[in-house]
N, C-alpha and C positions, 0 to 999 in steps of 0.2 A: 441873208446870204452874202458871202464875201465876194464881191465882184472883182477883187484884185487878181484872182486866179483866172477869171473869164471876163476881161475888160469888155465893156459894151454889152454885157449880157442883159437881157430884158428880164426884170424880176416880176413874177406873178405869184400871188398866194391863192391857195385853194383850200378852204376849210372843209373838213370832212365831218358832216353831222349825220349822214346816213350812208348806207352801203352804196347806193346809187351815185353819191358824190364821189366815192373812190373810183367807181367805174368810169365816170366822166373824166376824172383826172388821168386815168390810164389811157383813155381814148385821146385826150389832148396831148399827152406826152408822146404817144405813139404817132399821132399825126404830125407833130412838130419834128419828130425824128425821121419822118418820111417813110414810115413802115406801114405795111398792110397788116391786117389781122392775121393773115396766114403767116407772114414773116415773124410776127410776135409769137404766134403759136409755136413755130419751129424753134425760136430762141428759148422759149420757156418750157418746151416739151409738152405742150397741150394742144388740143384740137382748135382750129381757128373758129369753129362754131362755139366752143366754150369761151374763147376770147370775146366773141360777140355778146354772149350772155353776160359776161363780167362787165363789159363796157356799158351795157344797157341796164345794169342793175337787177337782172333777173335771177342771180344766184347769190343772194346776200343774207339769208336768214340768220345764220350764226353771227355774221358781222354786225347785223342790225342790233342784236342783243348786246354785243360787246360795246358798240357805240352808245347805246342807250345807257348802259351802266356808267360809262365814262362821262356822259353828259350829266347824269344824275349826281355824280360825284364832283361836278363842277370842272371837269377837265375838258380841254379842247384838243383836237387832233388836226395837225396841219401837215400836208404833204410837201416835201421839199425835194426838188430835182435840180441838182447843180451841174448836170452834164457829166459827172463821173459815175461810172457804173461798173459792174462786174464785166460786162461786155467790153467796155473801154479798156479795162486793165488787161484784157486778153487780146487787145488789138483789133477787135472786130466790131466796134461801135460804129454804126453807119453815119452818125451825124455828130458834129462837135458842138451843137448848140447847148446853151445852158439856161435853165429855167428853174424858178422856184414855183411850185404849183400849190 
């Protein structure tokens, strides 16, 4: 991640090997942004109960198959969060923090 855009940003990497890993990354980014599951649900247009399922890894069967294929092909998937998002470009991002997850 280029920290020149966000000086002082704390860099973290979060490798996704299973669907539950992606859910944990979402939970971490949401918490660092200071948002509740309900607020994320409203932003994403989904129920907060579904956000909870995603974060806990309970809704990942298709994703598990996709990640297994990538692993078997020798690929790695890393989530990167640099603080820029669609919400930020629309002027309603709640937190200016920057992270690579």
